[in-house]
C-alpha positions as CSV (number, residue, x, y, z in Angstrom):
1,M,25.6,146.3,117.6
2,N,28.8,147.0,118.7
3,L,28.7,145.2,121.7
4,N,26.9,141.5,119.7
5,H,29.7,141.8,117.3
6,Q,32.2,142.0,120.2
7,N,30.3,139.2,122.1
8,K,30.1,137.0,118.6
9,L,33.9,137.6,118.4
10,I,34.6,136.6,121.8
11,I,32.6,133.3,120.8
12,G,34.1,132.4,118.1
13,L,37.7,132.7,119.4
14,V,36.5,130.3,122.5
15,A,35.1,128.3,119.9
16,V,38.3,128.2,117.7
17,A,40.6,127.7,120.8
18,A,38.2,124.6,121.6
19,V,38.9,122.8,118.3
20,L,42.8,123.5,118.6
21,L,42.8,122.1,122.3
22,G,40.8,119.2,121.6
23,K,43.1,118.3,118.4
24,L,46.2,119.0,120.9
25,F,44.6,116.2,123.1
26,Y,44.0,114.0,120.8
27,I,47.4,114.4,119.3
28,Q,49.4,113.9,122.0
29,I,46.9,111.5,124.5
30,I,45.4,109.6,122.8
31,N,46.8,109.3,119.1
32,D,49.6,106.4,119.2
33,D,51.3,107.4,115.8
34,Y,51.9,110.9,117.5
35,K,53.9,109.0,120.6
36,K,55.8,106.8,118.7
37,D,57.3,109.5,116.4
38,A,57.8,111.5,119.7
39,S,59.7,108.4,121.2
40,N,61.7,108.0,117.5
41,N,62.8,111.4,117.8
42,S,64.8,111.0,121.1
43,M,66.2,107.2,120.0
44,V,69.3,106.8,118.1
45,Y,69.6,103.8,115.9
46,E,73.7,102.4,116.2
47,Y,73.7,100.2,113.2
48,I,75.6,97.1,113.7
49,Y,76.9,96.0,109.8
50,P,76.8,92.0,109.3
51,P,79.7,90.1,107.2
52,R,78.8,90.0,103.4
53,G,78.8,86.6,102.1
54,V,81.9,84.4,101.1
55,I,82.4,84.0,97.3
56,Y,83.2,80.2,96.5
57,D,84.6,78.8,93.0
58,R,83.2,75.7,91.7
59,N,85.5,73.5,93.9
60,G,85.3,75.3,97.3
61,E,87.9,78.2,96.8
62,E,87.5,81.0,98.2
63,L,87.8,83.8,95.6
64,V,86.4,86.5,98.3
65,T,86.1,86.5,102.0
66,N,85.9,89.0,104.6
67,L,88.7,91.2,106.4
68,L,88.1,93.2,109.5
69,S,88.2,97.1,109.4
70,Y,87.6,100.0,111.5
71,D,86.1,103.0,110.6
72,I,85.3,106.4,112.6
73,L,82.0,107.8,112.0
74,V,80.5,111.0,113.2
75,T,76.8,112.2,113.1
76,P,77.6,116.2,112.5
77,R,74.5,117.6,114.8
78,E,75.4,115.7,117.9
79,V,78.9,117.3,117.8
80,P,79.2,119.9,120.5
81,A,82.4,122.7,120.2
82,F,85.0,119.9,120.9
83,D,89.6,120.0,121.3
84,T,90.7,119.4,117.6
85,L,93.8,119.0,118.3
86,A,92.7,115.9,120.8
87,L,90.8,114.4,118.4
88,A,93.4,114.9,115.9
89,N,96.0,113.3,118.2
90,A,93.6,110.2,119.0
91,L,92.9,109.8,115.4
92,G,96.4,110.3,113.8
93,I,96.0,112.8,111.8
94,D,96.1,116.7,110.7
95,V,94.0,119.3,112.4
96,E,93.4,120.8,109.0
97,V,91.4,117.4,107.3
98,I,89.2,117.6,110.7
99,R,88.4,121.2,110.3
100,E,87.6,120.9,106.6
101,K,85.6,117.9,107.2
102,M,83.2,119.8,110.0
103,A,83.2,122.9,107.2
104,Y,81.8,120.5,104.9
105,Y,79.4,119.3,107.2
106,R,78.2,122.8,108.2
107,K,77.7,123.7,104.8
108,Y,75.7,120.8,104.1
109,R,73.8,120.3,107.6
110,T,70.2,120.4,106.3
111,R,70.9,117.7,103.5
112,I,73.1,115.7,106.1
113,G,70.5,116.3,109.2
114,Y,71.0,113.3,111.5
115,Q,72.6,110.9,109.0
116,T,76.0,109.6,110.6
117,Q,78.7,109.8,108.0
118,T,81.8,107.7,107.8
119,F,84.6,110.2,108.9
120,L,87.6,107.9,108.3
121,K,88.0,104.9,106.4
122,R,90.1,101.8,107.1
123,V,91.6,103.4,110.3
124,P,94.7,101.1,111.6
125,Q,93.7,99.0,114.6
126,E,95.8,100.7,117.1
127,V,94.3,104.1,115.9
128,Y,90.7,101.9,116.7
129,L,92.0,101.0,120.2
130,R,93.2,104.2,121.1
131,F,90.4,106.0,120.2
132,A,87.7,103.7,121.7
133,E,89.5,104.6,124.8
134,E,89.0,108.3,124.5
135,E,86.0,108.3,122.6
136,Y,84.0,109.5,125.5
137,K,85.3,113.0,125.1
138,F,84.2,113.3,121.6
139,P,80.2,113.2,121.4
140,G,78.9,112.8,118.3
141,F,82.1,110.4,117.2
142,R,82.2,106.8,117.0
143,A,84.0,104.3,116.5
144,L,82.8,101.1,114.1
145,R,84.1,97.5,113.2
146,R,82.5,96.4,109.9
147,N,83.9,93.7,107.5
148,V,85.6,94.8,103.9
149,R,86.3,92.6,101.2
150,E,89.7,90.5,101.2
151,Y,90.8,88.4,97.8
152,P,92.5,85.9,99.1
153,F,92.7,84.0,95.3
154,N,94.1,86.3,92.4
155,A,91.5,85.9,89.6
156,G,88.6,87.7,88.2
157,G,88.4,91.2,89.4
158,N,86.0,92.3,86.8
159,L,83.8,89.0,86.8
160,L,83.8,89.5,91.1
161,G,83.3,93.2,90.8
162,Y,83.9,95.9,93.9
163,V,81.6,96.8,97.0
164,S,81.9,100.8,97.8
165,E,79.8,103.2,99.8
166,V,76.5,104.2,98.6
167,D,76.4,107.9,97.1
168,G,73.7,110.4,96.8
169,D,71.6,109.1,93.5
170,F,71.4,105.8,95.0
171,L,70.0,106.4,98.1
172,K,67.9,108.3,96.2
173,K,66.7,105.4,94.3
174,H,66.7,102.9,97.1
175,P,65.4,105.2,100.3
176,D,63.9,102.3,102.0
177,E,66.5,99.9,101.8
178,Y,69.8,101.7,102.5
179,R,71.2,104.5,104.5
180,A,74.1,106.8,104.1
181,G,77.2,104.9,105.2
182,D,76.0,101.6,104.1
183,Y,78.1,99.6,101.3
184,V,76.5,98.2,98.2
185,G,77.9,95.9,95.4
186,K,78.3,97.7,92.3
187,T,79.6,95.9,89.4
188,G,80.1,92.1,88.5
189,I,79.0,89.2,91.0
190,E,78.8,91.4,94.1
191,A,76.5,93.6,92.3
192,A,74.4,90.9,90.8
193,Q,74.3,89.0,94.1
194,E,74.0,92.0,96.1
195,K,70.7,90.6,97.7
196,N,72.5,87.2,98.3
197,L,75.6,88.6,99.7
198,R,74.2,91.9,101.8
199,G,73.1,90.0,104.7
200,E,70.7,92.4,107.2
201,K,71.8,94.9,109.0
202,G,71.4,94.9,113.1
203,Y,71.2,98.0,116.0
204,H,71.3,99.4,119.1
205,I,68.6,101.4,120.2
206,R,69.7,104.3,122.6
207,L,68.1,107.3,123.7
208,R,68.6,110.8,124.0
209,D,68.3,113.6,126.6
210,S,67.1,116.6,127.0
211,R,70.4,118.2,125.3
212,N,70.5,116.2,122.3
213,R,72.9,113.7,124.2
214,V,72.9,109.8,123.5
215,M,72.4,108.3,126.8
216,T,71.4,105.0,128.2
217,S,70.0,101.9,126.1
218,Y,66.5,101.9,125.1
219,N,64.3,99.3,127.0
220,D,66.9,97.7,128.3
221,G,68.5,96.6,124.6
222,L,65.1,94.3,124.4
223,D,64.3,95.8,121.3
224,D,67.8,95.7,119.6
225,K,68.4,93.7,116.5
226,P,70.9,91.3,115.8
227,A,72.7,91.4,112.3
228,L,72.1,88.6,109.7
229,P,75.3,87.3,108.0
230,G,74.8,87.5,104.2
231,K,74.7,84.4,102.0
232,N,77.6,82.7,100.8
233,V,77.6,82.2,96.7
234,Y,79.3,79.5,95.0
235,T,80.1,80.5,91.8
236,T,80.6,78.3,88.3
237,I,84.3,79.4,87.9
238,D,87.2,77.3,88.1
239,A,89.5,79.6,90.0
240,H,92.6,78.1,88.9
241,L,91.4,78.2,85.0
242,Q,90.6,81.9,85.6
243,Q,94.0,82.8,86.8
244,Y,95.9,81.2,83.9
245,G,93.7,82.6,81.3
246,Q,94.5,85.9,83.0
247,E,98.2,85.1,82.6
248,L,98.1,84.4,79.1
249,M,96.3,87.2,78.4
250,D,98.4,89.6,80.3
251,G,99.8,92.4,77.7
252,K,96.8,91.7,75.4
253,V,93.5,93.5,74.6
254,G,90.7,91.0,74.2
255,S,88.6,88.2,76.5
256,V,88.7,84.2,76.8
257,V,85.7,82.6,78.2
258,A,85.1,79.0,79.0
259,L,82.2,77.4,79.6
260,E,80.9,73.6,80.0
261,P,78.9,72.6,77.5
262,S,76.6,69.9,79.3
263,T,75.5,73.0,82.0
264,G,76.2,76.2,80.3
265,E,78.4,76.7,83.4
266,I,81.0,79.3,82.7
267,L,84.2,78.0,83.4
268,A,86.5,80.9,83.1
269,M,85.8,84.6,82.0
270,V,88.6,86.9,81.5
271,S,88.8,90.7,80.4
272,S,91.8,91.8,79.4
273,P,93.6,94.4,80.4
274,G,91.5,93.7,83.7
275,I,91.2,95.2,87.3
276,D,93.9,93.5,89.9
277,V,92.1,92.1,92.8
278,D,94.6,93.7,95.2
279,I,92.7,97.5,94.3
280,L,89.1,96.2,94.6
281,A,88.5,96.3,98.3
282,D,89.9,100.0,98.2
283,I,89.1,100.8,94.5
284,S,88.1,104.6,95.2
285,S,91.6,104.8,95.4
286,H,92.7,103.8,92.1
287,W,89.4,105.0,90.5
288,E,91.3,108.1,88.4
289,E,94.3,106.1,87.6
290,L,91.4,103.4,86.2
291,S,89.3,105.8,84.6
292,N,91.6,107.5,82.7
293,D,93.5,104.1,81.2
294,P,93.3,104.0,77.5
295,Y,92.7,100.0,77.6
296,K,89.6,100.7,80.0
297,P,90.3,97.9,82.5
298,M,86.9,98.3,83.9
299,F,85.1,97.5,80.7
300,N,84.2,94.0,80.6
301,R,85.1,92.7,77.3
302,T,83.3,89.5,77.6
303,V,79.6,90.7,77.6
304,M,80.2,94.6,76.5
305,A,82.0,94.3,73.6
306,S,80.5,93.8,70.0
307,Y,83.1,92.4,67.4
308,P,82.7,90.7,64.2
309,P,83.0,87.2,64.9
310,G,84.9,86.5,61.5
311,S,85.2,82.9,60.2
312,V,84.0,81.1,63.0
313,F,80.7,82.4,61.9
314,K,81.1,80.6,58.9
315,L,80.1,77.1,60.9
316,I,76.6,79.1,61.5
317,N,76.2,79.6,57.4
318,G,77.0,76.0,56.4
319,L,74.2,74.9,58.8
320,I,71.9,77.1,57.6
321,G,72.6,76.1,54.3
322,L,72.0,72.2,55.3
323,Q,68.7,73.2,57.0
324,E,67.7,74.7,54.2
325,G,68.2,72.5,51.7
326,T,70.6,75.2,49.4
327,L,73.6,73.2,50.5
328,K,74.6,69.4,50.9
329,A,77.6,68.3,52.5
330,E,79.1,66.9,49.1
331,Y,78.9,69.9,47.2
332,S,81.9,71.5,45.8
333,Y,82.4,75.0,45.0
334,P,86.0,77.0,43.9
335,C,88.1,79.5,45.4
336,Y,89.8,81.4,43.2
337,S,91.8,83.0,46.1
338,G,88.7,84.9,47.2
339,Y,85.0,85.4,45.7
340,Y,84.3,87.5,42.5
341,Y,81.3,89.5,42.7
342,S,80.1,93.0,41.0
343,G,82.3,92.9,37.9
344,N,86.1,92.5,39.6
345,H,85.4,93.0,43.2
346,K,86.7,90.4,45.1
347,L,86.6,89.2,48.6
348,G,89.8,87.4,49.0
349,C,91.1,84.1,50.4
350,H,94.5,82.3,51.4
351,S,96.0,79.7,49.4
352,H,94.6,76.4,49.6
353,A,93.4,73.5,47.3
354,S,90.3,74.4,45.1
355,P,87.3,73.1,44.5
356,L,86.7,72.1,48.0
357,R,83.6,70.3,49.8
358,L,82.1,71.7,53.0
359,L,84.4,69.9,55.3
360,D,87.6,70.7,53.7
361,A,86.1,74.2,53.5
362,I,85.4,74.4,57.2
363,A,89.1,72.7,58.0
364,T,90.9,75.4,55.6
365,S,88.4,78.2,56.4
366,C,87.7,79.0,52.6
367,N,86.0,82.4,52.2
368,G,85.0,81.9,48.5
369,Y,83.0,78.5,49.4
370,F,80.9,79.9,52.2
371,C,80.3,83.0,49.7
372,F,78.4,80.6,47.7
373,V,77.0,79.1,50.5
374,L,75.3,82.7,51.5
375,K,74.5,83.4,48.0
376,Y,72.0,80.5,47.6
377,I,70.8,81.2,51.3
378,L,69.6,84.6,50.1
379,E,68.8,83.5,46.9
380,N,66.2,80.5,48.0
381,K,63.3,80.1,45.6
382,R,61.0,79.7,48.9
383,Y,61.4,83.5,49.6
384,A,59.9,86.4,47.3
385,S,62.6,88.3,47.7
386,T,66.2,88.8,49.2
387,A,64.9,90.7,52.0
388,E,62.4,87.9,52.6
389,A,65.4,85.1,52.6
390,L,67.7,87.5,54.6
391,D,65.2,88.2,57.4
392,A,64.5,84.0,57.6
393,W,68.4,83.5,57.8
394,R,68.4,86.0,60.6
395,E,65.8,84.2,62.9
396,Y,68.4,81.1,62.1
397,V,71.4,83.3,63.7
398,L,69.1,84.8,66.1
399,S,68.9,80.8,67.5
400,F,72.0,80.7,68.2
401,G,72.0,83.4,70.9
402,F,73.4,86.3,68.0
403,G,72.0,89.5,67.8
404,R,70.0,89.3,71.3
405,K,71.4,89.3,75.0
406,L,71.4,85.4,76.0
407,G,70.0,86.0,79.8
408,S,72.9,85.5,81.4
409,D,72.9,86.0,85.5
410,F,75.9,88.5,84.7
411,P,75.3,92.2,84.7
412,S,75.5,94.4,81.9
413,E,75.4,92.1,79.3
414,L,74.8,93.6,75.8
415,G,73.3,92.1,72.7
416,G,75.5,92.5,69.7
417,N,73.9,92.8,66.0
418,I,72.2,91.0,63.5
419,P,71.3,93.3,60.3
420,T,67.2,93.3,59.6
421,S,66.5,93.9,55.8
422,Q,64.8,97.0,57.1
423,Y,68.4,98.3,58.4
424,Y,69.3,97.8,54.5
425,D,66.4,99.1,53.1
426,R,67.4,102.4,54.8
427,I,70.7,102.2,53.6
428,Y,70.3,101.6,50.1
429,G,66.5,101.7,49.5
430,A,64.1,99.1,49.4
431,G,64.7,96.5,46.6
432,R,68.0,98.1,45.7
433,W,70.3,95.8,47.2
434,S,71.3,92.1,46.9
435,F,73.2,89.5,48.1
436,P,76.7,90.8,46.5
437,T,75.8,94.1,48.9
438,I,76.0,92.2,51.7
439,V,78.8,89.5,50.9
440,S,80.4,90.3,53.8
441,L,78.1,88.4,55.7
442,S,79.1,85.3,54.3
443,I,82.6,85.4,56.3
444,G,81.1,87.0,60.0
445,Q,82.2,90.7,58.9
446,G,79.6,93.2,57.8
447,E,77.4,94.7,60.3
448,I,77.4,91.7,62.6
449,G,78.6,92.6,66.0
450,A,79.0,89.3,68.7
451,T,80.3,89.3,72.2
452,P,83.2,87.1,73.3
453,L,80.4,85.3,75.3
454,Q,78.1,84.5,72.2
455,I,81.6,83.1,70.4
456,A,82.2,80.9,73.1
457,N,78.3,79.7,73.3
458,L,78.6,78.7,70.0
459,A,81.6,76.7,70.8
460,A,79.0,75.3,73.2
461,I,76.0,74.3,70.6
462,M,78.9,72.6,68.5
463,A,79.9,70.4,71.3
464,N,76.2,69.8,72.0
465,R,75.0,69.5,68.4
466,G,72.6,71.8,68.5
467,H,71.3,73.0,71.8
468,Y,72.7,75.0,74.7
469,Y,72.0,76.0,78.2
470,I,71.8,79.7,78.7
471,P,75.7,80.7,80.6
472,H,75.4,81.3,84.1
473,L,78.0,82.5,87.1
474,I,76.0,80.7,90.1
475,K,75.5,77.4,91.4
476,D,72.6,76.1,93.6
477,S,73.4,76.3,97.2
478,E,72.0,76.2,100.3
479,G,69.7,79.6,100.6
480,V,70.6,80.6,97.1
481,E,68.6,79.0,94.2
482,I,69.1,80.3,90.5
483,D,66.8,80.3,88.1
484,P,65.1,77.3,86.5
485,V,65.5,78.6,83.3
486,Y,69.2,77.9,83.6
487,H,68.9,74.1,83.7
488,E,66.7,74.2,80.7
489,K,68.0,73.1,76.8
490,Q,67.9,76.2,74.3
491,Y,67.5,74.4,70.7
492,T,68.6,76.3,67.4
493,K,66.6,76.2,64.5
494,V,68.9,73.5,62.6
495,D,68.0,69.5,63.1
496,S,70.9,67.9,65.4
497,M,72.2,65.6,62.1
498,H,73.4,68.6,60.4
499,F,76.3,69.3,63.3
500,V,77.5,66.0,62.6
501,T,79.4,67.0,59.4
502,C,80.4,70.8,60.8
503,V,81.7,69.3,63.8
504,E,83.9,66.5,61.7
505,G,85.1,69.5,59.7
506,M,86.3,71.3,62.9
507,K,88.1,68.1,64.1
508,M,89.8,68.0,60.3
509,A,90.5,72.0,61.1
510,V,92.7,70.6,64.1
511,N,94.0,66.8,63.0
512,G,94.3,67.8,59.7
513,Q,94.2,64.0,58.3
514,G,96.8,64.7,55.7
515,M,94.9,67.6,54.4
516,A,96.9,70.7,53.3
517,G,95.8,73.9,54.5
518,A,94.1,72.6,57.9
519,T,94.0,76.0,59.8
520,A,94.2,74.6,63.4
521,R,96.8,72.0,63.9
522,A,98.5,73.5,66.5
523,A,95.5,73.4,68.7
524,A,96.5,68.9,68.8
525,I,96.4,68.1,72.1
526,P,98.2,64.6,73.0
527,G,95.9,62.2,74.0
528,I,92.5,64.6,73.4
529,E,90.5,64.9,70.8
530,V,89.9,68.4,70.0
531,C,87.4,70.2,67.6
532,G,88.2,74.0,66.4
533,K,87.9,76.6,64.1
534,T,90.0,79.2,63.5
535,G,89.0,83.2,62.4
536,T,90.2,86.5,61.6
537,A,88.0,89.3,62.0
538,Q,88.9,92.6,59.8
539,N,89.8,95.7,62.0
540,P,89.7,99.1,60.7
541,H,91.5,100.4,63.4
542,G,94.5,98.6,63.6
543,K,95.8,94.9,62.6
544,D,93.2,92.1,62.4
545,N,91.8,90.2,65.4
546,S,92.3,87.1,65.7
547,V,89.7,84.6,67.1
548,F,89.5,81.0,67.9
549,I,86.8,78.6,69.4
550,C,86.6,75.2,70.2
551,F,86.2,72.4,72.3
552,A,87.0,68.6,73.7
553,P,87.2,66.0,74.1
554,A,85.0,65.2,70.5
555,D,82.9,63.2,72.5
556,N,81.3,64.0,75.6
557,P,82.8,67.4,75.8
558,R,84.0,69.3,79.1
559,I,84.9,72.5,77.8
560,A,83.8,75.1,75.0
561,I,86.0,78.0,74.6
562,A,86.2,81.1,72.6
563,A,89.2,83.3,72.5
564,Y,89.3,86.9,71.1
565,V,92.8,88.9,70.9
566,E,92.5,92.4,69.4
567,N,95.0,93.7,66.9
568,A,96.9,90.2,66.7
569,G,96.7,89.1,63.3
570,F,95.6,85.6,62.7
571,G,93.2,83.5,64.6
572,A,95.6,80.4,64.7
573,T,98.3,82.4,65.7
574,W,97.5,84.2,69.0
575,A,93.6,83.1,69.8
576,L,94.3,79.4,69.3
577,P,97.2,78.8,71.5
578,V,95.5,81.0,74.5
579,A,92.5,78.4,74.0
580,S,93.9,75.4,73.7
581,L,96.3,76.3,76.4
582,M,93.3,76.6,78.7
583,V,91.9,73.4,77.6
584,E,95.0,71.5,78.2
585,K,95.0,72.8,81.4
586,Y,91.7,72.1,82.3
587,L,91.5,68.8,81.3
588,T,94.7,67.3,82.3
589,G,95.9,69.9,85.0
590,T,99.3,70.8,82.8
591,I,101.0,71.6,79.7
592,S,102.4,68.8,78.1
593,P,106.4,69.4,77.5
594,E,106.0,69.4,73.6
595,R,103.6,72.2,74.1
596,K,105.4,74.0,76.9
597,Y,107.0,76.1,73.6
598,L,103.8,77.2,73.1
599,E,103.3,78.3,76.4
600,D,106.3,80.1,76.6
601,R,105.9,82.0,73.5
602,I,102.0,83.3,74.9
603,L,103.3,84.2,78.2
604,N,106.4,86.3,77.1
605,T,104.3,88.0,74.2
606,R,102.7,91.8,75.2
607,F,101.2,93.8,72.8
608,I,100.7,96.5,75.3
609,Q,102.5,97.6,78.3
């Protein structure tokens, strides 16, 4: 009985062994996947990094190019014992730097594995050449030539964005696209156009020997892959206008956005204070300084800041009133230095003639007039309640591109805010609020929040008399196609015929035509008919914000612009000169002698140090 049991046990073991041997034979001899894995374990891929594509402005001016740079790489598991002092001398660094880095690699060897790490970035060329001669002495270390970004034109640091080495979190999200040591566009155009700009890495394949040393080329290099350069990208930006806008906004907090109304192309996009291009190529060295700056230079105000638009919003309320039939151009309303509501409460206004028609109200920026305008919109008998009328009003406003993302091709765009009836219901209770509760919406205050890009888009809508193209930064070019939506007209819910009156009011605001109280006379440019609208937005954190929009020429406009200067005071005093000077510079290439005083005042005024 025991013998039979023993025989069965032996037979079972033989059977199991036969199965295992058969499986091993299949894996090692027959299975191609195994053979590939075994081959891969002996292969070393030395990656070749392509130059990123060049970024140009609309006129072919180079904004971002490439500069040859030298890095020292290391693959920690391939590093045997070595002469630390000799390596330090070859690289021109302190011995302790090497020891600290190698200690770090040993500590995290399970996570790093065979990944190649950047040991030193951007070493001088003479160091690179010296190390290249002695590289054979230090297995696991190698020198690499790669391209880094260079900025020949000082324009648009926040706009262009920066490139930096990928980190662990990024690699987890893009495991098949990037490896440790790769670089990627992190912000701005560099990020938005990463797929076009990055190119495609190449590689040399080499073999390891039994001691894990990298030796010969694999298959005589026949399986090597050349690197493919990134595609060049042409932007809509005018480099000289962008640079001039930055100079005007130096020492000020705010934004300027200029558009070409006939295309929606962004001509300039200034966020101030911003990042100087001189530090973009090595932003990691300045990271702490930028992060601790109280004025947040890395925060792109043009698409991320949400401001009350102030009096420029009166144009929208006037247009909605005309479309709804609650306002006629010939209607006159009084202004008693403001508008009285709910007893003795008053929304104030500056001194000017009264009563006023729509044209005069736009030209003088009368608060009282536009309180009447919104009051009658919200009390329109077409709607069953103020709440219903407000939601209809909101749909009009959304059609102007407010309260939502415009859909620009620039990353990080935010949508601002246009309040709903449900919002006020939550605060005051359903049926417990009315026009006096939200009177500040009449003049672009209250719960309205808009980005400078949206405000500039309003200027473009006025220039086009009722439609716009989604603002965008990238132009169609060889190998780079933009979304067809950027070539499509976007219409507001207001008929184009109503824009004629409001545009005439903007023209009167600048040219005055003998009328006292015209608010934008300083925007007048010799030989060019400018249409503009001032705004002064209340700011709970300090002085009022200064706002101005305009476009020119009045017929066949070539530029529409919005300037927003925080804590600066009246729109006509600060935002107006910035915008009008940029318009003149763009259209004529210079500033006329009679307006030089205006340029000097803006260039020499600083609100922050």
